[in-house]
C-alpha positions in Angstrom: 25.2 92.4 -87.2 28.2 90.7 -85.5 29.0 91.3 -81.8 32.3 90.4 -80.3 33.4 90.6 -76.6 36.1 89.1 -74.6 36.1 88.1 -70.9 37.5 85.3 -68.7 40.0 84.4 -71.5 37.1 83.6 -73.8 36.1 85.5 -77.0 32.4 85.4 -77.6 31.3 86.2 -81.2 27.6 86.4 -81.8 25.4 86.8 -84.9 23.0 89.6 -84.0 20.5 90.4 -86.7 17.3 89.0 -85.2 14.9 90.9 -87.5 16.3 88.8 -90.4 16.9 85.5 -88.4 20.6 86.3 -88.4 20.8 86.0 -92.2 24.4 86.8 -93.1 25.4 89.6 -95.5 28.7 90.2 -97.2 29.5 92.9 -94.5 28.8 90.3 -91.8 31.2 87.8 -93.3 33.8 90.5 -93.1 33.0 91.2 -89.5 33.1 87.5 -88.6 36.5 87.1 -90.3 37.9 90.1 -88.5 36.5 89.1 -85.1 37.8 85.5 -85.4 41.2 86.6 -86.6 41.5 89.2 -83.7 40.5 86.5 -81.1 43.1 84.1 -82.5 45.8 86.8 -82.3 44.9 88.1 -78.8 47.2 86.5 -76.2 44.5 87.0 -73.6 42.1 84.7 -75.4 42.4 80.9 -74.9 39.1 79.8 -76.5 36.4 81.2 -78.9 32.6 80.8 -78.7 30.5 81.3 -81.8 26.7 81.6 -81.4 23.5 83.2 -82.6 20.5 84.0 -80.4 18.6 81.5 -78.2 15.9 81.3 -81.0 18.1 81.2 -84.1 21.7 80.5 -85.1 21.4 81.7 -88.7 18.9 81.4 -91.6 22.0 81.3 -93.9 23.0 83.8 -96.5 20.8 86.9 -96.9 19.7 86.1 -100.5 18.8 89.7 -101.4 22.3 90.9 -100.4 23.8 87.7 -101.9 22.2 88.4 -105.3 23.2 92.0 -105.2 26.8 91.3 -104.1 27.6 87.7 -105.0 31.0 86.4 -103.8 33.6 87.5 -106.3 36.4 85.1 -105.7 39.2 85.4 -103.2 38.8 89.1 -102.7 35.3 88.8 -101.2 34.5 89.0 -97.5 33.0 85.6 -97.7 36.3 84.1 -98.9 38.1 85.9 -96.2 35.8 84.1 -93.7 36.5 80.8 -95.5 40.2 81.4 -95.0 40.1 82.4 -91.4 37.9 79.9 -89.6 39.7 76.7 -90.8 43.1 78.2 -90.0 42.3 79.2 -86.3 44.8 77.8 -83.9 42.6 78.3 -80.8 39.7 76.0 -80.1 36.3 77.1 -81.3 33.0 76.2 -79.5 29.7 76.7 -81.3 26.3 77.0 -79.7 23.4 76.4 -82.0 19.7 77.0 -81.4 16.8 77.2 -83.9 17.6 77.3 -87.6 21.1 76.7 -88.9 20.7 76.8 -92.6 23.4 76.5 -95.3 26.5 78.2 -94.0 24.9 77.9 -90.6 25.6 74.2 -90.9 28.7 74.1 -93.0 30.7 76.4 -90.7 30.1 73.9 -87.8 32.4 71.4 -89.7 35.3 73.8 -88.9 34.5 74.1 -85.2 36.0 71.9 -82.5 33.0 71.5 -80.1 29.4 72.0 -81.2 26.5 72.2 -78.7 23.0 72.2 -80.0 19.7 73.0 -78.3 17.1 70.3 -78.8 15.2 73.0 -80.9 18.1 73.3 -83.4 17.2 72.6 -87.0 19.8 72.1 -89.7 19.6 72.2 -93.5 21.9 72.1 -96.5 19.7 73.3 -99.3 22.4 74.0 -101.9 21.2 71.5 -104.6 17.6 72.7 -104.4 18.9 76.2 -105.1 20.7 75.1 -108.2 24.1 75.6 -106.8 26.6 73.3 -105.0 27.6 73.0 -101.3 30.4 75.2 -100.0 33.1 75.6 -97.3 34.6 72.2 -97.8 31.4 70.4 -96.9 31.5 68.0 -99.8 34.8 66.6 -98.3 34.3 67.0 -94.6 30.7 65.8 -94.3 31.3 62.4 -96.0 34.5 62.1 -93.9 32.5 62.7 -90.7 29.2 61.0 -91.5 30.1 58.4 -94.1 29.1 58.7 -97.8 25.5 57.6 -97.7 24.5 59.7 -94.7 26.3 62.7 -96.2 24.6 62.1 -99.6 21.2 62.1 -97.9 21.9 65.5 -96.2 23.6 67.2 -99.2 21.6 65.8 -102.1 18.1 65.8 -100.7 18.8 68.9 -98.6 15.9 68.3 -96.2 15.9 69.8 -92.7 17.1 67.6 -89.9 17.1 67.9 -86.1 19.7 68.0 -83.4 19.7 64.3 -82.6 20.4 63.4 -86.2 23.1 66.0 -86.3 24.7 64.4 -83.3 24.3 60.9 -84.8 26.2 62.0 -88.0 29.0 63.6 -85.9 28.1 67.2 -86.6 27.1 68.0 -83.0 29.0 67.1 -79.9 26.1 67.1 -77.5 22.4 68.0 -77.5 21.2 70.1 -74.5 18.1 71.8 -73.3 17.6 75.2 -74.9 17.8 77.1 -71.7 21.2 75.5 -70.9 22.8 76.0 -74.3 24.9 79.1 -73.8 25.9 78.0 -70.3 27.0 74.6 -71.6 29.1 76.2 -74.4 30.6 78.7 -72.0 31.5 76.0 -69.5 33.2 74.0 -72.3 35.1 77.1 -73.4 36.2 77.8 -69.8 37.5 74.2 -69.5 39.5 74.7 -72.7 40.8 78.1 -71.5 42.1 76.5 -68.4 44.2 73.9 -70.2 47.9 74.4 -71.3 47.5 76.7 -74.3 50.4 75.4 -76.4 49.4 71.8 -75.9 45.8 72.7 -76.9 46.9 74.5 -80.1 49.3 71.7 -81.1 46.8 68.9 -80.5 44.2 70.8 -82.6 46.9 71.3 -85.4 47.8 67.6 -85.3 44.2 66.5 -85.6 43.5 68.7 -88.5 46.8 68.7 -90.4 46.2 65.4 -92.3 43.2 66.9 -94.0 44.1 70.6 -94.1 45.3 70.6 -97.7 42.4 68.6 -99.1 40.0 70.8 -97.2 41.6 73.9 -98.8 41.5 72.4 -102.3 37.9 71.4 -101.8 36.9 74.9 -100.7 38.6 76.3 -103.8 36.9 73.9 -106.2 33.5 74.3 -104.6 33.9 78.0 -104.8 34.8 77.9 -108.4 31.8 75.7 -109.3 29.5 77.7 -107.0 30.3 80.9 -108.8 29.7 79.3 -112.2 26.4 77.9 -111.0 25.1 81.3 -109.9 24.8 82.2 -113.6 23.1 78.9 -114.5 19.4 78.9 -115.6 18.7 76.4 -112.8 20.1 78.6 -110.1 18.3 81.7 -111.5 15.0 79.9 -111.5 15.5 78.5 -108.0 16.6 81.8 -106.5 13.8 83.8 -108.3 11.2 81.3 -107.0 12.5 81.6 -103.5 12.3 85.4 -103.5 8.8 85.2 -105.2 7.7 82.6 -102.6 6.7 80.0 -105.1 7.8 76.4 -106.0 10.6 76.4 -108.6 10.0 74.7 -112.0 13.0 72.6 -113.2 11.0 70.6 -115.8 12.5 72.4 -118.7 16.1 71.7 -117.8 
């Protein structure tokens, strides 16, 4: 599930479901939102680290749970997470190793520093699943990477490595796998040692110009995403995934 601990003025929040490659359930979205909000409100916390295991960040949504309990608008735990992470005042450092699929990649767009192991593997497979990208990624990724590079990642949806993620601006630095957590913790410790008000205000200033557009994009993506879940294309894609076969879109 989600583990959270605080020490040395740093809150460490970890995805911990190794038997399912840290695939995220609705319950876990709620736990993530709660842990992040608590860290942001805790006066003893100066920086936040988000990570998975040394082998896997997250395989994305748990599709079985997702199909059983699809996000039902603004009342869902998923939406609560979508509200909390972009609004955090304190700096967020992400440490990524192994697969970072779907939400495992899009959530990084809302972090301040992202360290990736050389083994990290990213993917944005939304189109192939008959749905649309989420969490503001259709606005933030073109802003970060430029339209053509973002189009390659979002439209084709193919896996890409840590170096490419760094080239498009998604990753701050690529490090050896064995040094990943130590690197992220050192960065968080440096942030925690800085004047906290100046840190929060600088983060707010950097993000304020785009905050409203990001929120509107998340809302619109969410609306279309929910509509697409009932589409024949999405049903075929998700059924094929669960049945471990190639989907057939020829009749659409």
